[in-house]
VOPAGU-2260 file (C-alpha; in pm, 1 decimal, decimal comma):
REM VOPAGU-2260
SITE   aa  ch    i         X         Y         Z
SITE  MET   A    0     336,2    8672,6      17,4
SITE  SER   A    1     650,2    8742,1    -185,7
SITE  SER   A    2     605,0    8778,2    -561,9
SITE  THR   A    3     955,6    8641,5    -621,1
SITE  PRO   A    4     934,6    8300,2    -793,0
SITE  THR   A    5    1042,2    8010,5    -572,1
SITE  VAL   A    6    1181,8    7697,3    -737,4
SITE  PHE   A    7    1267,2    7357,1    -590,4
SITE  VAL   A    8    1565,4    7216,5    -780,0
SITE  CYS   A    9    1597,5    6840,2    -758,4
SITE  GLY   A   10    1954,7    6724,0    -818,7
SITE  ALA   A   11    2094,0    7068,7    -747,1
SITE  THR   A   12    2450,0    6943,4    -690,2
SITE  GLY   A   13    2482,6    6789,1   -1038,1
SITE  SER   A   14    2617,0    6979,9   -1337,2
SITE  THR   A   15    2274,3    7069,1   -1476,9
SITE  GLY   A   16    2141,2    7156,1   -1132,6
SITE  LEU   A   17    2436,0    7378,2   -1044,8
SITE  ASN   A   18    2403,1    7564,7   -1374,2
SITE  LEU   A   19    2030,5    7610,1   -1322,8
SITE  VAL   A   20    2071,4    7733,4    -965,4
SITE  ARG   A   21    2330,3    7988,7   -1075,9
SITE  GLN   A   22    2104,8    8120,3   -1351,0
SITE  LEU   A   23    1800,6    8139,8   -1123,4
SITE  ARG   A   24    1993,5    8320,4    -852,3
SITE  GLU   A   25    2124,3    8568,1   -1112,5
SITE  LEU   A   26    1756,0    8651,2   -1166,9
SITE  ASN   A   27    1723,0    8686,9    -789,2
SITE  TRP   A   28    1473,6    8400,7    -777,2
SITE  THR   A   29    1442,3    8199,1    -456,3
SITE  VAL   A   30    1580,5    7844,8    -482,0
SITE  HIS   A   31    1522,8    7549,7    -248,7
SITE  ALA   A   32    1701,9    7213,0    -260,6
SITE  THR   A   33    1772,8    6904,7     -53,2
SITE  VAL   A   34    2130,7    6782,8     -11,9
SITE  ARG   A   35    2257,2    6458,4     134,9
SITE  ASP   A   36    2569,5    6620,6     277,9
SITE  PRO   A   37    2549,3    6994,0     356,6
SITE  SER   A   38    2927,3    7000,8     410,5
SITE  SER   A   39    3012,4    6879,1      58,6
SITE  PRO   A   40    3183,5    7126,1    -178,3
SITE  ALA   A   41    2881,0    7128,7    -410,5
SITE  ALA   A   42    2643,6    7197,8    -120,5
SITE  GLN   A   43    2870,9    7473,1       4,6
SITE  THR   A   44    2864,8    7628,2    -342,3
SITE  LEU   A   45    2485,6    7626,0    -333,5
SITE  ALA   A   46    2479,7    7778,8      14,0
SITE  SER   A   47    2717,2    8055,2     -94,6
SITE  GLN   A   48    2473,7    8141,1    -375,6
SITE  GLY   A   49    2189,9    8185,5    -128,8
SITE  VAL   A   50    2009,3    7855,7    -186,5
SITE  SER   A   51    1784,7    7737,9      97,1
SITE  LEU   A   52    1917,6    7388,3     175,4
SITE  THR   A   53    1743,6    7108,7     364,9
SITE  PRO   A   54    1951,5    6804,4     468,5
SITE  GLY   A   55    1803,6    6485,6     326,6
SITE  ASP   A   56    1785,3    6260,8      21,8
SITE  TRP   A   57    1502,3    6171,6    -215,4
SITE  ASP   A   58    1380,9    5895,2      17,2
SITE  ASN   A   59    1332,9    6143,3     302,2
SITE  GLU   A   60     975,1    6260,0     254,0
SITE  ALA   A   61     984,9    6494,2     553,8
SITE  ALA   A   62    1291,7    6673,0     415,9
SITE  LEU   A   63    1134,8    6692,8      70,6
SITE  ALA   A   64     811,5    6834,6     209,5
SITE  ALA   A   65    1001,1    7095,7     411,2
SITE  SER   A   66    1210,5    7200,6     111,8
SITE  ILE   A   67     926,3    7205,2    -141,4
SITE  ALA   A   68     697,3    7405,2      88,0
SITE  GLY   A   69     642,1    7751,8     -56,1
SITE  CYS   A   70     760,3    7657,4    -406,3
SITE  THR   A   71     543,1    7699,9    -714,3
SITE  MET   A   72     793,7    7554,8    -963,3
SITE  LEU   A   73    1000,1    7236,1    -961,5
SITE  PHE   A   74    1294,2    7112,6   -1168,3
SITE  LEU   A   75    1301,6    6732,6   -1170,0
SITE  ASN   A   76    1644,0    6580,5   -1224,3
SITE  THR   A   77    1696,4    6231,9   -1081,5
SITE  VAL   A   78    1926,0    5936,2   -1145,2
SITE  ILE   A   79    1855,3    5566,0   -1147,4
SITE  GLY   A   80    1976,1    5346,4    -862,8
SITE  PHE   A   81    2162,9    5067,5   -1038,9
SITE  SER   A   82    2116,5    4829,6    -744,3
SITE  ASP   A   83    1738,4    4888,4    -749,4
SITE  THR   A   84    1605,5    5012,0   -1082,1
SITE  SER   A   85    1253,6    5071,1    -947,6
SITE  ARG   A   86    1373,9    5313,3    -680,8
SITE  GLU   A   87    1400,1    5616,6    -910,2
SITE  ARG   A   88    1037,1    5586,4   -1018,1
SITE  GLU   A   89     923,1    5547,4    -657,2
SITE  GLN   A   90    1123,2    5854,2    -553,9
SITE  VAL   A   91     979,3    6062,4    -836,8
SITE  ALA   A   92     624,1    5951,4    -758,0
SITE  SER   A   93     680,9    6068,8    -401,0
SITE  ILE   A   94     836,4    6400,4    -509,7
SITE  LEU   A   95     549,7    6474,1    -748,8
SITE  SER   A   96     288,9    6385,2    -486,2
SITE  ILE   A   97     453,3    6612,9    -229,1
SITE  ALA   A   98     486,9    6890,8    -487,1
SITE  LYS   A   99     121,0    6867,6    -589,3
SITE  ALA   A  100       9,5    6885,7    -225,7
SITE  ALA   A  101     240,4    7183,9    -165,6
SITE  GLY   A  102      86,3    7387,5    -446,3
SITE  VAL   A  103     357,1    7351,7    -711,2
SITE  ARG   A  104     206,6    7450,6   -1045,5
SITE  GLN   A  105     488,9    7387,8   -1295,0
SITE  VAL   A  106     734,0    7098,2   -1333,2
SITE  ILE   A  107    1023,2    7066,1   -1577,4
SITE  TYR   A  108    1180,5    6722,0   -1617,9
SITE  ASN   A  109    1538,7    6675,5   -1734,8
SITE  SER   A  110    1508,6    6360,5   -1947,0
SITE  SER   A  111    1712,2    6252,2   -2250,7
SITE  LEU   A  112    1683,5    6188,4   -2622,8
SITE  ILE   A  113    1517,8    5871,9   -2756,3
SITE  ILE   A  114    1299,9    5809,7   -2448,2
SITE  ASP   A  115     977,9    5817,5   -2650,3
SITE  ARG   A  116    1122,1    5599,2   -2929,0
SITE  LEU   A  117    1321,1    5332,4   -2746,5
SITE  GLU   A  118    1198,7    5050,9   -2967,1
SITE  GLU   A  119    1362,9    5219,9   -3266,7
SITE  LEU   A  120    1705,4    5170,2   -3110,5
SITE  PRO   A  121    1871,2    4868,4   -3275,1
SITE  THR   A  122    2062,2    4791,6   -2954,3
SITE  PHE   A  123    1778,9    4849,3   -2705,3
SITE  ASP   A  124    1759,6    4568,0   -2449,6
SITE  PRO   A  125    1495,7    4612,0   -2177,7
SITE  ASP   A  126    1669,0    4352,9   -1962,4
SITE  ASN   A  127    2010,6    4515,3   -1922,7
SITE  ILE   A  128    2084,3    4800,8   -1686,3
SITE  MET   A  129    2102,2    5065,8   -1958,1
SITE  GLY   A  130    1767,4    4958,3   -2101,2
SITE  GLN   A  131    1614,1    4965,8   -1755,0
SITE  SER   A  132    1753,1    5315,9   -1701,1
SITE  LEU   A  133    1586,5    5437,9   -2021,0
SITE  LEU   A  134    1259,6    5266,0   -1930,6
SITE  SER   A  135    1272,7    5435,9   -1591,4
SITE  LYS   A  136    1296,3    5775,7   -1760,5
SITE  ARG   A  137    1004,7    5686,5   -1986,3
SITE  ALA   A  138     796,1    5588,2   -1683,3
SITE  ILE   A  139     883,5    5918,6   -1514,5
SITE  GLU   A  140     776,0    6115,1   -1821,7
SITE  GLN   A  141     444,3    5931,4   -1808,9
SITE  LEU   A  142     407,4    5997,8   -1435,4
SITE  LEU   A  143     462,8    6368,6   -1489,5
SITE  LYS   A  144     217,4    6394,8   -1777,8
SITE  ALA   A  145     -52,6    6223,8   -1570,8
SITE  ALA   A  146      14,1    6412,9   -1245,6
SITE  GLY   A  147    -219,7    6703,3   -1315,8
SITE  PHE   A  148      15,1    7000,3   -1285,6
SITE  ASP   A  149     -91,9    7322,7   -1455,4
SITE  PHE   A  150     226,5    7332,1   -1662,0
SITE  TRP   A  151     486,2    7070,1   -1749,4
SITE  THR   A  152     778,2    7051,0   -1989,6
SITE  ILE   A  153    1015,8    6767,5   -2073,4
SITE  LEU   A  154    1369,2    6856,4   -2182,1
SITE  ARG   A  155    1541,1    6575,0   -2371,7
SITE  GLY   A  156    1910,6    6652,8   -2390,5
SITE  ALA   A  157    2166,0    6498,5   -2623,8
SITE  SER   A  158    2505,2    6363,6   -2511,1
SITE  TYR   A  159    2656,5    6597,8   -2253,5
SITE  MET   A  160    2965,5    6796,8   -2346,3
SITE  GLU   A  161    3064,6    6762,3   -1979,0
SITE  ASN   A  162    3119,8    6391,4   -2039,1
SITE  PHE   A  163    3463,1    6486,0   -2174,3
SITE  LEU   A  164    3563,0    6656,2   -1848,2
SITE  GLY   A  165    3667,7    6543,6   -1501,6
SITE  LYS   A  166    3529,8    6233,2   -1334,1
SITE  LYS   A  167    3271,6    6179,6   -1607,2
SITE  ALA   A  168    3545,6    6151,9   -1868,4
SITE  ALA   A  169    3741,7    5911,2   -1650,1
SITE  PHE   A  170    3430,3    5693,7   -1612,6
SITE  MET   A  171    3306,6    5704,3   -1970,9
SITE  TYR   A  172    3625,9    5746,5   -2171,3
SITE  GLY   A  173    3902,5    5627,5   -1939,7
SITE  GLY   A  174    4142,6    5535,6   -2217,4
SITE  LEU   A  175    4110,7    5881,3   -2370,4
SITE  VAL   A  176    4199,7    6043,4   -2037,8
SITE  LYS   A  177    4508,2    5826,8   -1996,9
SITE  THR   A  178    4643,7    5815,9   -2351,4
SITE  GLY   A  179    4471,5    6080,2   -2563,4
SITE  VAL   A  180    4335,5    5802,4   -2785,7
SITE  TRP   A  181    3957,9    5764,3   -2800,7
SITE  ASN   A  182    3901,1    5396,1   -2876,1
SITE  PHE   A  183    3523,9    5377,6   -2889,0
SITE  ALA   A  184    3223,4    5205,4   -3047,8
SITE  LEU   A  185    3139,1    5499,7   -3273,2
SITE  ARG   A  186    3227,1    5480,1   -3642,5
SITE  PRO   A  187    3436,5    5752,9   -3809,0
SITE  ASP   A  188    3140,5    5906,0   -3994,3
SITE  ASP   A  189    2892,0    5889,0   -3705,9
SITE  LYS   A  190    2775,9    6231,0   -3592,0
SITE  LEU   A  191    2724,4    6269,2   -3218,5
SITE  PRO   A  192    2469,8    6530,2   -3101,8
SITE  LEU   A  193    2606,9    6732,6   -2810,1
SITE  ILE   A  194    2462,9    6970,0   -2551,2
SITE  ASP   A  195    2609,3    7180,8   -2271,6
SITE  THR   A  196    2420,1    7128,6   -1943,2
SITE  ASN   A  197    2438,9    7505,4   -1898,8
SITE  ASP   A  198    2217,1    7528,1   -2206,1
SITE  ILE   A  199    1971,6    7272,6   -2067,7
SITE  ALA   A  200    1950,3    7507,8   -1770,2
SITE  LYS   A  201    1889,9    7800,0   -2010,1
SITE  PHE   A  202    1590,1    7617,5   -2155,5
SITE  ALA   A  203    1460,0    7538,6   -1807,6
SITE  VAL   A  204    1481,4    7906,1   -1710,6
SITE  ALA   A  205    1305,9    8005,3   -2033,9
SITE  ALA   A  206    1026,7    7757,1   -1960,6
SITE  PHE   A  207     989,0    7883,5   -1604,0
SITE  GLN   A  208     967,6    8240,3   -1735,4
SITE  ASP   A  209     716,0    8155,0   -2009,5
SITE  PRO   A  210     523,0    7846,4   -1896,3
SITE  GLU   A  211     248,3    7887,5   -2156,7
SITE  ARG   A  212     493,8    7872,2   -2447,3
SITE  PHE   A  213     661,7    7556,1   -2318,9
SITE  ASN   A  214     354,8    7388,1   -2170,7
SITE  LYS   A  215     309,4    7020,1   -2252,8
SITE  LYS   A  216     613,7    7027,0   -2482,0
SITE  ASP   A  217     875,5    6754,9   -2527,7
SITE  VAL   A  218    1183,6    6954,3   -2626,7
SITE  GLU   A  219    1478,9    6773,7   -2786,7
SITE  LEU   A  220    1807,0    6959,2   -2729,1
SITE  SER   A  221    2134,1    6952,7   -2922,6
SITE  THR   A  222    2371,8    7201,4   -3079,0
SITE  ASP   A  223    2662,2    7041,5   -3260,7
SITE  LEU   A  224    2647,1    6720,7   -3462,1
SITE  MET   A  225    3012,3    6616,2   -3463,2
SITE  THR   A  226    3211,9    6318,9   -3582,8
SITE  PRO   A  227    3455,0    6164,3   -3333,3
SITE  GLY   A  228    3746,1    6309,3   -3529,5
SITE  GLU   A  229    3596,7    6658,6   -3512,3
SITE  ILE   A  230    3553,0    6624,5   -3136,5
SITE  MET   A  231    3916,9    6523,1   -3097,3
SITE  ALA   A  232    4028,5    6815,4   -3315,4
SITE  VAL   A  233    3848,1    7063,1   -3088,2
SITE  MET   A  234    4008,7    6909,4   -2781,4
SITE  SER   A  235    4351,8    6921,1   -2945,3
SITE  LYS   A  236    4302,6    7289,3   -3024,4
SITE  ALA   A  237    4180,5    7368,3   -2673,1
SITE  THR   A  238    4468,9    7194,2   -2494,9
SITE  GLY   A  239    4759,7    7210,1   -2737,7
SITE  ARG   A  240    4786,7    6832,7   -2698,5
SITE  GLU   A  241    4730,5    6558,2   -2951,9
SITE  PHE   A  242    4405,1    6364,5   -2936,5
SITE  LYS   A  243    4289,3    6112,6   -3192,2
SITE  PHE   A  244    3999,2    5876,7   -3251,4
SITE  VAL   A  245    4051,0    5506,5   -3321,0
SITE  PRO   A  246    3723,9    5318,2   -3377,9
SITE  MET   A  247    3670,7    4980,0   -3219,2
SITE  THR   A  248    3635,2    4701,7   -3473,2
SITE  GLU   A  249    3296,9    4532,1   -3494,4
SITE  GLU   A  250    3461,2    4219,3   -3352,1
SITE  GLU   A  251    3587,4    4418,5   -3053,8
SITE  VAL   A  252    3244,0    4572,0   -3005,6
SITE  GLU   A  253    3068,6    4234,9   -3002,4
SITE  ALA   A  254    3323,8    4080,3   -2768,1
SITE  LYS   A  255    3293,4    4367,6   -2521,6
SITE  ARG   A  256    2916,6    4381,8   -2552,8
SITE  ALA   A  257    2894,8    4034,6   -2404,2
SITE  VAL   A  258    3053,9    4148,9   -2077,3
SITE  ASP   A  259    2991,5    4524,8   -2057,8
SITE  PRO   A  260    2631,5    4658,6   -2056,3
SITE  MET   A  261    2762,9    5010,1   -2125,2
SITE  ILE   A  262    2843,1    4904,9   -2482,1
SITE  SER   A  263    2471,2    4906,9   -2561,9
SITE  ALA   A  264    2463,3    5272,7   -2459,5
SITE  HIS   A  265    2772,1    5346,5   -2667,2
SITE  LEU   A  266    2616,9    5179,9   -2971,8
SITE  ALA   A  267    2302,7    5388,9   -2924,3
SITE  LEU   A  268    2518,7    5697,4   -2975,3
SITE  ARG   A  269    2568,6    5587,3   -3336,8
SITE  VAL   A  270    2207,7    5674,4   -3418,4
SITE  LEU   A  271    2137,8    5945,5   -3159,8
SITE  LYS   A  272    2141,6    6214,9   -3429,9
SITE  ASP   A  273    1826,7    6061,1   -3577,4
SITE  PHE   A  274    1631,1    6164,0   -3268,1
SITE  VAL   A  275    1691,6    6539,1   -3276,6
SITE  ASP   A  276    1622,9    6817,0   -3526,5
SITE  VAL   A  277    1887,0    7084,7   -3475,1
SITE  GLU   A  278    1692,6    7336,0   -3685,1
SITE  GLU   A  279    1389,6    7288,5   -3463,1
SITE  VAL   A  280    1607,9    7348,8   -3157,5
SITE  LYS   A  281    1725,7    7676,0   -3313,6
SITE  SER   A  282    1364,7    7783,0   -3370,2
SITE  TRP   A  283    1323,0    7838,5   -2996,1
SITE  GLY   A  284    1557,3    8137,7   -3027,7
SITE  ILE   A  285    1783,3    8043,4   -2736,8
SITE  LYS   A  286    2157,2    8075,5   -2805,9
SITE  LEU   A  287    2338,7    7750,8   -2733,5
SITE  ALA   A  288    2711,0    7688,7   -2707,1
SITE  THR   A  289    2905,8    7494,0   -2966,9
SITE  PHE   A  290    3149,7    7229,0   -2845,2
SITE  GLU   A  291    3440,5    7457,5   -2934,7
SITE  GLU   A  292    3286,8    7743,0   -2736,3
SITE  PHE   A  293    3222,9    7508,4   -2445,5
SITE  MET   A  294    3583,8    7390,9   -2437,1
SITE  ALA   A  295    3707,4    7751,5   -2445,9
SITE  GLU   A  296    3488,9    7861,6   -2152,9
SITE  PRO   A  297    3705,7    7977,2   -1859,8
SITE  ARG   A  298    3495,2    7762,4   -1625,1
SITE  ASN   A  299    3593,6    7454,4   -1826,3
SITE  VAL   A  300    3953,4    7522,6   -1933,6
SITE  GLU   A  301    4104,0    7445,6   -1594,1
SITE  ILE   A  302    3905,2    7122,4   -1561,9
SITE  LEU   A  303    4000,0    7024,6   -1916,8
SITE  MET   A  304    4371,8    7070,4   -1856,0
SITE  GLU   A  305    4357,3    6883,3   -1525,6
SITE  THR   A  306    4156,1    6595,8   -1675,2
SITE  TYR   A  307    4408,9    6535,4   -1952,5
SITE  LYS   A  308    4728,7    6629,0   -1770,9
SITE  GLY   A  309    4874,2    6286,3   -1849,9
SITE  VAL   A  310    4830,9    6317,5   -2226,7
């Protein structure tokens, strides 16, 4: 049997998954993944890196079993189905069951801040889609902790720096992409905790390499705590274009909250800093990128300029 570690990466075509796969392959580790469409650009990128791909989605238990076979480590990174909020939990229960039967010993779950303290969120509503998404993640954390693996770690990332790039920016901050004006539910003095998904991948690799150190740990992750104005200043510097922040009035927030469930998530960002200790993150000794460093990365500059070409 090969002594090379073999990892199943769930969600390998997402930003965190792609970063993790790249880092694992740089270590010459073996990586397995399932992909819905092997011909997609993301899947082709994985194939070019030497990832063993099995066609299938997270509902395809045969594909999952084939891909997880031979793996001793698993990176769990799923998304909620907004048309069926129970589906994610069912998929994860299946993945964990298959992994346990296959001999997987270590699982790392990519969760998010606040999951263990949802009731402290002033805007938490268990009945709207965002609340259900957070509850789904909490249920998955509980499933993992009770599953009986030798080693498990939960990574709780802050707001993704990638949210200001590409399709994510268009979805989350459409007005900013079109006009360069970030009209949002944050207040001018709010500090938003940020994390690069490449750094979440760094922590996952570190945990895979030293499972004892990270075992049974819930690890909150953030680097910068930045005001909206500071974020816009970094983007202005990186692009040579003018970006500015204009806060929504409380009246605008309440009016939009009545028709847009995403506003609850945006309001949660006001207090997200209260759920992470940046000094504790630093104590792990893993170098993380600042937002300015992230925006200056060659891999991101081209996407940044294309995203905001209309500004």
